[in-house]
KEKE-3310 file (N, C-alpha, C; in steps of 0.2 Angstrom, whole numbers, plus 5000, padded with zeros to 4 digits):
npx = (4805:4804:4808:4795:4788:4787:4777:4767:4765:4759:4748:4740:4738:4731:4720:4715:4711:4701:4693:4689:4691:4692:4695:4706:4715:4717:4722:4734:4740:4739:4731:4715:4715:4729:4730:4723:4731:4743:4739:4736:4748:4755:4748:4751:4764:4765:4757:4744:4727:4722:4712:4694:4681:4665:4649:4650:4655:4669:4681:4692:4701:4702:4716:4721:4716:4723:4736:4736:4741:4755:4759:4756:4765:4777:4775:4775:4788:4795:4790:4797:4810:4811:4808:4820:4830:4825:4827:4841:4845:4841:4848:4861:4860:4858:4871:4879:4890:4884:4885:4884:4883:4886:4874:4875:4887:4893:4900:4911:4929:4933:4924:4928:4937:4930:4921:4929:4932:4920:4919:4926:4922:4907:4895:4883:4878:4871:4864:4863:4856:4862:4874:4882:4873:4866:4876:4879:4867:4867:4862:4871:4887:4898:4903:4903:4908:4906:4912:4914:4924:4926:4926:4917:4926:4924:4925:4932:4943:4946:4954:4951:4954:4949:4936:4929:4918:4908:4900:4885:4880:4868:4872:4869:4869:4878:4888:4893:4904:4915:4930:4932:4923:4917:4908:4900:4898:4887:4876:4864:4858:4845:4843:4844:4841:4846:4834:4829:4832:4841:4858:4868:4862:4861:4874:4878:4869:4875:4889:4886:4880:4891:4898:4891:4878:4860:4855:4843:4831:4823:4819:4818:4826:4827:4839:4855:4858:4846:4844:4855:4850:4839:4846:4851:4839:4838:4833:4839:4854:4865:4874:4885:4895:4910:4913:4901:4893:4893:4905:4900:4892:4877:4877:4871:4875:4886:4901:4908:4922:4923:4930:4937:4943:4930:4930:4927:4930:4934:4930:4930:4922:4920:4913:4921:4920:4914:4911:4919:4915:4925:4924:4920:4931:4941:4937:4938:4952:4956:4951:4960:4972:4970:4968:4980:4989:4985:4989:5003:5006:5002:5012:5024)
npy = (5534:5533:5543:5551:5546:5552:5547:5543:5556:5564:5557:5557:5571:5573:5565:5571:5583:5581:5572:5560:5545:5539:5550:5556:5545:5545:5558:5556:5547:5533:5517:5514:5504:5505:5517:5516:5507:5514:5525:5518:5513:5525:5529:5519:5521:5533:5530:5533:5537:5544:5546:5544:5533:5533:5527:5527:5540:5550:5556:5568:5564:5571:5573:5571:5582:5592:5589:5590:5603:5603:5591:5594:5604:5596:5588:5598:5602:5590:5589:5600:5596:5585:5592:5600:5590:5583:5594:5595:5583:5584:5595:5589:5579:5586:5593:5582:5573:5567:5550:5540:5522:5506:5492:5481:5486:5484:5472:5474:5476:5489:5494:5493:5503:5515:5514:5516:5530:5536:5539:5550:5559:5567:5557:5552:5538:5530:5516:5512:5507:5513:5522:5531:5538:5545:5553:5561:5567:5576:5571:5566:5569:5561:5545:5527:5516:5502:5497:5495:5499:5516:5531:5546:5562:5572:5568:5565:5552:5539:5526:5509:5496:5480:5470:5453:5444:5431:5415:5409:5394:5381:5368:5355:5355:5349:5357:5364:5357:5360:5369:5381:5391:5394:5408:5403:5390:5391:5393:5385:5386:5391:5407:5418:5435:5452:5466:5471:5484:5488:5494:5485:5473:5475:5475:5462:5455:5460:5455:5441:5441:5444:5433:5424:5421:5423:5426:5417:5423:5418:5424:5440:5450:5462:5463:5456:5447:5441:5434:5425:5418:5411:5403:5394:5387:5380:5386:5391:5399:5412:5427:5437:5451:5447:5453:5459:5450:5443:5432:5421:5409:5399:5382:5375:5382:5386:5395:5399:5403:5414:5411:5417:5430:5441:5458:5471:5488:5496:5510:5526:5541:5558:5573:5584:5598:5606:5616:5610:5608:5613:5602:5591:5591:5587:5574:5568:5568:5561:5549:5546:5546:5535:5524:5524:5521:5509:5502:5503:5496:5483:5481:5481)
npz = (4631:4614:4599:4590:4575:4558:4550:4560:4567:4557:4553:4564:4565:4553:4556:4567:4563:4554:4558:4552:4546:4533:4525:4531:4530:4516:4514:4521:4513:4515:4519:4526:4536:4539:4544:4556:4563:4564:4572:4583:4586:4590:4601:4609:4611:4617:4628:4631:4628:4613:4603:4602:4599:4597:4595:4581:4579:4578:4590:4598:4613:4629:4632:4620:4612:4619:4616:4603:4597:4600:4594:4581:4578:4579:4568:4558:4559:4556:4542:4537:4539:4530:4518:4517:4516:4504:4495:4496:4491:4478:4474:4475:4465:4454:4453:4452:4441:4426:4421:4408:4405:4399:4398:4412:4418:4430:4429:4422:4419:4421:4430:4445:4446:4444:4454:4465:4462:4464:4477:4479:4469:4464:4456:4445:4440:4426:4418:4401:4385:4374:4377:4370:4362:4372:4377:4365:4364:4374:4386:4395:4403:4402:4395:4396:4384:4373:4358:4340:4326:4320:4330:4330:4326:4335:4348:4363:4368:4380:4380:4387:4386:4378:4372:4370:4359:4364:4365:4373:4378:4380:4392:4389:4375:4361:4356:4366:4371:4364:4362:4356:4345:4328:4320:4310:4314:4322:4314:4313:4324:4337:4341:4355:4357:4360:4360:4344:4340:4348:4349:4350:4346:4333:4329:4331:4322:4311:4311:4310:4298:4290:4292:4284:4286:4291:4307:4317:4327:4341:4352:4359:4371:4385:4393:4394:4404:4406:4394:4396:4407:4400:4391:4400:4403:4391:4380:4369:4360:4364:4359:4366:4372:4382:4394:4398:4405:4421:4430:4437:4432:4428:4431:4420:4409:4397:4392:4377:4368:4353:4337:4321:4333:4338:4341:4352:4356:4372:4381:4389:4385:4380:4375:4364:4359:4369:4384:4398:4415:4430:4439:4431:4423:4432:4436:4424:4422:4433:4430:4419:4425:4434:4425:4418:4428:4431:4419:4420:4431:4426:4416:4424)
capx = (4801:4807:4806:4789:4790:4783:4771:4763:4762:4755:4742:4736:4736:4726:4713:4712:4708:4696:4689:4686:4696:4693:4698:4713:4719:4718:4727:4740:4743:4739:4724:4711:4718:4736:4729:4721:4737:4748:4736:4736:4756:4756:4744:4755:4771:4763:4754:4738:4722:4721:4706:4689:4676:4658:4643:4652:4658:4676:4682:4698:4700:4704:4723:4722:4715:4728:4742:4736:4745:4761:4760:4755:4771:4782:4773:4777:4796:4796:4789:4802:4816:4810:4809:4827:4833:4824:4831:4848:4846:4840:4854:4866:4859:4860:4878:4883:4892:4880:4889:4880:4887:4883:4871:4879:4893:4897:4904:4917:4935:4933:4920:4931:4941:4925:4918:4933:4932:4914:4920:4929:4918:4900:4893:4876:4879:4865:4865:4858:4858:4866:4877:4885:4868:4865:4882:4878:4861:4868:4859:4876:4893:4903:4900:4907:4905:4909:4911:4918:4925:4929:4922:4918:4932:4923:4924:4939:4942:4951:4953:4952:4955:4945:4931:4928:4912:4907:4893:4883:4876:4866:4877:4867:4870:4885:4893:4896:4910:4920:4935:4931:4918:4916:4901:4896:4896:4881:4870:4858:4855:4840:4846:4841:4845:4843:4829:4832:4834:4847:4864:4872:4859:4862:4881:4878:4866:4881:4894:4883:4879:4898:4900:4887:4871:4856:4853:4836:4830:4817:4816:4821:4825:4830:4845:4859:4857:4839:4846:4859:4845:4835:4850:4851:4833:4839:4829:4843:4861:4866:4880:4886:4902:4911:4913:4894:4890:4898:4909:4897:4887:4873:4880:4868:4877:4894:4903:4913:4925:4922:4936:4942:4940:4926:4932:4925:4935:4931:4932:4927:4922:4917:4913:4927:4919:4909:4915:4918:4916:4931:4922:4920:4938:4944:4935:4942:4960:4957:4950:4966:4978:4969:4969:4987:4993:4984:4993:5009:5006:5002:5018:5029)
capy = (5535:5534:5549:5550:5546:5557:5544:5544:5563:5567:5553:5559:5578:5573:5563:5575:5589:5579:5567:5556:5540:5538:5556:5556:5540:5547:5563:5553:5542:5526:5514:5516:5500:5507:5523:5513:5504:5520:5529:5514:5513:5532:5529:5514:5524:5538:5526:5537:5537:5551:5546:5540:5531:5531:5527:5529:5547:5550:5562:5568:5563:5578:5574:5571:5589:5596:5587:5592:5609:5601:5586:5598:5607:5591:5586:5603:5601:5584:5591:5605:5592:5581:5596:5602:5584:5583:5599:5594:5577:5587:5599:5584:5575:5591:5594:5576:5572:5561:5546:5534:5516:5500:5488:5476:5489:5482:5466:5476:5477:5496:5496:5494:5510:5520:5513:5520:5537:5538:5541:5557:5563:5566:5554:5549:5532:5527:5511:5514:5502:5517:5527:5535:5542:5549:5558:5565:5571:5580:5569:5564:5572:5556:5539:5521:5513:5496:5499:5493:5504:5522:5536:5553:5566:5577:5565:5563:5545:5536:5518:5506:5489:5477:5464:5449:5441:5424:5412:5406:5388:5376:5363:5349:5356:5346:5362:5367:5353:5363:5374:5387:5390:5400:5410:5398:5384:5392:5396:5381:5387:5396:5413:5423:5441:5458:5469:5472:5491:5489:5494:5478:5468:5477:5473:5454:5454:5462:5450:5435:5442:5444:5426:5421:5418:5427:5422:5416:5425:5415:5428:5447:5453:5469:5462:5451:5442:5437:5429:5419:5413:5407:5398:5389:5383:5376:5389:5393:5401:5419:5430:5443:5453:5443:5457:5461:5445:5441:5425:5416:5406:5393:5376:5373:5387:5385:5400:5397:5409:5414:5412:5422:5434:5447:5462:5478:5493:5499:5517:5532:5546:5564:5578:5589:5605:5609:5618:5606:5611:5610:5596:5586:5590:5584:5567:5565:5568:5556:5542:5545:5544:5528:5518:5524:5518:5501:5499:5503:5490:5477:5480:5479)
capz = (4625:4608:4595:4586:4568:4554:4548:4566:4568:4551:4553:4570:4564:4548:4558:4572:4560:4550:4562:4547:4545:4526:4522:4534:4527:4509:4515:4523:4508:4517:4519:4533:4541:4541:4548:4562:4566:4565:4577:4589:4588:4593:4607:4613:4612:4622:4633:4632:4622:4609:4599:4605:4593:4600:4591:4574:4579:4580:4594:4602:4620:4632:4631:4613:4611:4622:4613:4595:4594:4600:4588:4574:4578:4577:4561:4553:4559:4552:4535:4535:4538:4524:4513:4517:4514:4497:4491:4496:4487:4472:4472:4474:4459:4449:4453:4450:4434:4423:4417:4405:4405:4395:4403:4416:4419:4436:4428:4418:4423:4423:4436:4452:4446:4444:4461:4469:4461:4466:4484:4478:4464:4463:4449:4444:4435:4423:4413:4395:4380:4370:4381:4366:4361:4378:4377:4359:4365:4380:4392:4400:4402:4401:4394:4395:4379:4370:4351:4335:4321:4322:4333:4327:4328:4340:4354:4366:4370:4385:4379:4393:4384:4373:4375:4365:4358:4366:4364:4379:4375:4385:4393:4385:4368:4360:4354:4372:4372:4360:4366:4353:4339:4323:4320:4305:4318:4325:4310:4313:4331:4338:4345:4360:4356:4363:4356:4337:4339:4352:4344:4350:4342:4326:4328:4331:4315:4305:4311:4308:4290:4287:4292:4279:4288:4295:4313:4318:4334:4344:4358:4360:4378:4386:4396:4393:4410:4405:4389:4398:4411:4396:4389:4406:4402:4385:4375:4363:4362:4364:4358:4370:4374:4387:4401:4400:4410:4426:4429:4440:4427:4430:4428:4414:4404:4395:4388:4372:4364:4346:4332:4324:4338:4336:4347:4353:4361:4378:4382:4392:4380:4381:4369:4364:4358:4374:4390:4404:4422:4434:4442:4426:4421:4438:4435:4418:4424:4438:4426:4415:4430:4437:4420:4416:4433:4430:4414:4422:4435:4422:4413:4429)
cpx = (4805:4804:4800:4791:4785:4777:4765:4760:4758:4748:4738:4734:4730:4719:4710:4709:4702:4690:4685:4691:4697:4697:4705:4717:4721:4723:4734:4744:4744:4732:4721:4714:4725:4735:4727:4727:4742:4745:4737:4744:4758:4754:4748:4761:4770:4760:4748:4733:4721:4714:4700:4684:4670:4652:4644:4655:4665:4678:4689:4697:4703:4712:4725:4721:4720:4735:4742:4741:4753:4763:4760:4762:4777:4781:4776:4785:4798:4796:4795:4809:4816:4811:4816:4831:4832:4827:4838:4850:4846:4846:4860:4866:4860:4867:4882:4884:4888:4884:4885:4885:4883:4880:4876:4886:4897:4901:4910:4923:4936:4929:4923:4934:4935:4922:4922:4933:4925:4914:4923:4925:4911:4898:4886:4877:4873:4867:4860:4861:4862:4869:4880:4879:4866:4870:4880:4872:4861:4865:4864:4882:4899:4899:4905:4904:4909:4907:4916:4918:4928:4924:4922:4923:4931:4922:4931:4938:4948:4950:4955:4952:4950:4940:4930:4921:4912:4900:4891:4878:4874:4871:4875:4868:4877:4890:4896:4902:4916:4924:4934:4926:4918:4909:4897:4894:4889:4875:4864:4855:4849:4843:4841:4845:4842:4838:4832:4834:4840:4854:4868:4869:4860:4869:4881:4875:4872:4886:4892:4882:4886:4900:4896:4881:4867:4854:4846:4835:4823:4814:4821:4820:4828:4837:4849:4859:4851:4841:4850:4855:4841:4839:4851:4845:4833:4835:4833:4850:4860:4873:4880:4894:4904:4911:4906:4891:4895:4900:4905:4891:4883:4877:4877:4870:4884:4895:4909:4916:4924:4929:4934:4939:4936:4927:4929:4930:4930:4934:4927:4927:4918:4917:4918:4925:4913:4914:4914:4919:4922:4930:4922:4927:4942:4943:4938:4949:4961:4956:4957:4971:4977:4970:4977:4991:4991:4988:5000:5010:5006:5008:5024:5027)
cpy = (5537:5540:5547:5550:5550:5554:5544:5551:5565:5563:5556:5566:5578:5570:5567:5581:5588:5575:5562:5551:5539:5544:5557:5551:5542:5553:5561:5548:5535:5523:5515:5511:5502:5513:5521:5511:5509:5524:5525:5514:5519:5532:5524:5517:5529:5536:5530:5536:5544:5551:5541:5539:5529:5532:5529:5536:5547:5557:5562:5567:5570:5579:5574:5579:5593:5595:5589:5597:5607:5596:5589:5601:5602:5589:5591:5603:5595:5585:5595:5601:5588:5586:5598:5596:5583:5588:5598:5588:5580:5590:5594:5581:5580:5593:5588:5575:5565:5557:5540:5528:5511:5496:5483:5479:5486:5475:5468:5477:5484:5498:5497:5501:5515:5520:5517:5527:5540:5541:5548:5562:5562:5563:5551:5544:5529:5522:5513:5509:5506:5523:5533:5540:5547:5555:5563:5570:5576:5578:5566:5568:5567:5550:5533:5517:5506:5497:5496:5499:5510:5527:5542:5557:5570:5574:5563:5556:5543:5529:5514:5498:5487:5472:5460:5446:5434:5422:5408:5400:5384:5370:5356:5349:5353:5351:5365:5363:5356:5368:5381:5386:5396:5402:5405:5392:5384:5393:5392:5382:5392:5401:5416:5430:5447:5461:5472:5479:5493:5489:5488:5473:5469:5474:5466:5452:5455:5457:5443:5435:5441:5437:5421:5418:5424:5423:5422:5417:5422:5420:5435:5449:5459:5468:5456:5445:5438:5432:5423:5415:5409:5402:5392:5384:5379:5379:5391:5395:5409:5422:5436:5445:5450:5447:5459:5456:5443:5434:5420:5413:5400:5387:5373:5377:5386:5391:5398:5403:5408:5415:5413:5427:5440:5452:5469:5482:5495:5505:5522:5538:5552:5569:5583:5596:5608:5611:5613:5610:5609:5603:5590:5585:5586:5576:5564:5564:5562:5549:5541:5542:5536:5523:5518:5520:5510:5498:5498:5497:5483:5476:5478:5473)
cpz = (4619:4604:4591:4579:4564:4552:4554:4567:4563:4551:4558:4568:4559:4551:4563:4569:4556:4553:4557:4545:4537:4523:4525:4531:4520:4509:4517:4518:4510:4517:4526:4538:4543:4545:4555:4566:4568:4571:4584:4591:4592:4600:4612:4615:4618:4629:4636:4626:4619:4606:4602:4599:4597:4596:4584:4574:4582:4584:4597:4609:4623:4631:4624:4610:4613:4619:4605:4593:4594:4595:4582:4573:4576:4570:4556:4553:4555:4544:4533:4534:4532:4518:4512:4514:4506:4493:4491:4491:4479:4469:4471:4467:4453:4448:4451:4443:4431:4419:4414:4403:4401:4401:4406:4417:4425:4435:4424:4422:4425:4429:4443:4452:4447:4451:4466:4469:4463:4473:4484:4474:4464:4456:4450:4438:4432:4417:4407:4389:4374:4373:4376:4364:4366:4378:4371:4360:4371:4386:4398:4398:4400:4399:4394:4390:4377:4363:4347:4330:4324:4325:4330:4330:4334:4347:4357:4369:4375:4384:4386:4392:4379:4376:4369:4365:4360:4365:4370:4376:4381:4386:4390:4378:4366:4358:4360:4374:4368:4364:4363:4347:4334:4323:4315:4309:4321:4321:4310:4320:4332:4343:4349:4359:4360:4358:4349:4336:4344:4348:4344:4346:4335:4324:4327:4324:4310:4305:4309:4300:4287:4287:4288:4281:4292:4301:4314:4325:4336:4350:4358:4367:4379:4389:4394:4398:4409:4399:4391:4403:4406:4392:4394:4405:4395:4379:4369:4365:4361:4363:4362:4371:4381:4394:4403:4404:4415:4425:4432:4436:4430:4427:4422:4408:4403:4391:4384:4368:4356:4342:4325:4328:4335:4342:4346:4358:4367:4379:4386:4387:4383:4375:4370:4364:4363:4380:4395:4410:4425:4437:4437:4423:4426:4437:4429:4419:4428:4435:4422:4419:4432:4432:4418:4421:4433:4425:4416:4426:4432:4419:4418:4432)
residu = (UNK:UNK:UNK:UNK:UNK:UNK:UNK:UNK:UNK:UNK:UNK:UNK:UNK:UNK:UNK:UNK:UNK:UNK:UNK:UNK:UNK:UNK:UNK:UNK:UNK:UNK:UNK:UNK:UNK:UNK:UNK:UNK:UNK:UNK:UNK:UNK:UNK:UNK:UNK:UNK:UNK:UNK:UNK:UNK:UNK:UNK:UNK:UNK:UNK:UNK:UNK:UNK:UNK:UNK:UNK:UNK:UNK:UNK:UNK:UNK:UNK:UNK:UNK:UNK:UNK:UNK:UNK:UNK:UNK:UNK:UNK:UNK:UNK:UNK:UNK:UNK:UNK:UNK:UNK:UNK:UNK:UNK:UNK:UNK:UNK:UNK:UNK:UNK:UNK:UNK:UNK:UNK:UNK:UNK:UNK:UNK:UNK:UNK:UNK:UNK:UNK:UNK:UNK:UNK:UNK:UNK:UNK:UNK:UNK:UNK:UNK:UNK:UNK:UNK:UNK:UNK:UNK:UNK:UNK:UNK:UNK:UNK:UNK:UNK:UNK:UNK:UNK:UNK:UNK:UNK:UNK:UNK:UNK:UNK:UNK:UNK:UNK:UNK:UNK:UNK:UNK:UNK:UNK:UNK:UNK:UNK:UNK:UNK:UNK:UNK:UNK:UNK:UNK:UNK:UNK:UNK:UNK:UNK:UNK:UNK:UNK:UNK:UNK:UNK:UNK:UNK:UNK:UNK:UNK:UNK:UNK:UNK:UNK:UNK:UNK:UNK:UNK:UNK:UNK:UNK:UNK:UNK:UNK:UNK:UNK:UNK:UNK:UNK:UNK:UNK:UNK:UNK:UNK:UNK:UNK:UNK:UNK:UNK:UNK:UNK:UNK:UNK:UNK:UNK:UNK:UNK:UNK:UNK:UNK:UNK:UNK:UNK:UNK:UNK:UNK:UNK:UNK:UNK:UNK:UNK:UNK:UNK:UNK:UNK:UNK:UNK:UNK:UNK:UNK:UNK:UNK:UNK:UNK:UNK:UNK:UNK:UNK:UNK:UNK:UNK:UNK:UNK:UNK:UNK:UNK:UNK:UNK:UNK:UNK:UNK:UNK:UNK:UNK:UNK:UNK:UNK:UNK:UNK:UNK:UNK:UNK:UNK:UNK:UNK:UNK:UNK:UNK:UNK:UNK:UNK:UNK:UNK:UNK:UNK:UNK:UNK:UNK:UNK:UNK:UNK:UNK:UNK:UNK:UNK:UNK:UNK:UNK:UNK:UNK:UNK:UNK:UNK:UNK:UNK:UNK:UNK:UNK:UNK:UNK:UNK)
# end
């Protein structure tokens, strides 16, 4: 006989104590049909009848009444076990270093390094449209950002390369045949953009304005991947940083470089004027060592 699961034991205890399928189902957080199936599965597992239904009245069988204290004890132990596990996970989450990263972080060249470090350092990695804001507001201890311009002096910066702006174009659009494009080549196109309050959407508006035109957005989305999927449907073009989207593109989408290059810096950043825990310091040093080692390997 296999071990009874928590769902079965709690369902039986609730039904045995209420003798009411509706109330027991509600208390167990399942539907009446699920409750009936769960009790049936328990009876099949034990190969005995626990509940009797006669004339609309729910009753415990003789063996059901005899087993109720034992199954109640099992259910309580299950509940205790789950409580201990929940508390442990909560503690793990509280101790984990909160790392805010740009959307689509798994596509970035820095991601494999972080993935390797996750095995040694407790990290809670959360994608956010503005990881820098998360860091400034104290919602994270570390951030991976893509940025242009200068960062405030009160941030420690670990640079990990650069990323270039590219345009994703429907394959049937004649511009997709070009090896490279200027921003002004795109001024007549319909654009698919990230939400206008997204910092990257603001950046794209600015670079287009600097190129002498205001882009016409026909759709605002939450994720770059959504925009690229819409490009595949021929709904417009989209400007995104190259590493934010994976290499496996739909055959109906073509990625074309922008010239002159529009570049953003990639970096891990943390606040300078705060006390870092030994755990946070250890992760920061591990990141530095990993990327310095990577740069040395590239040189050699």
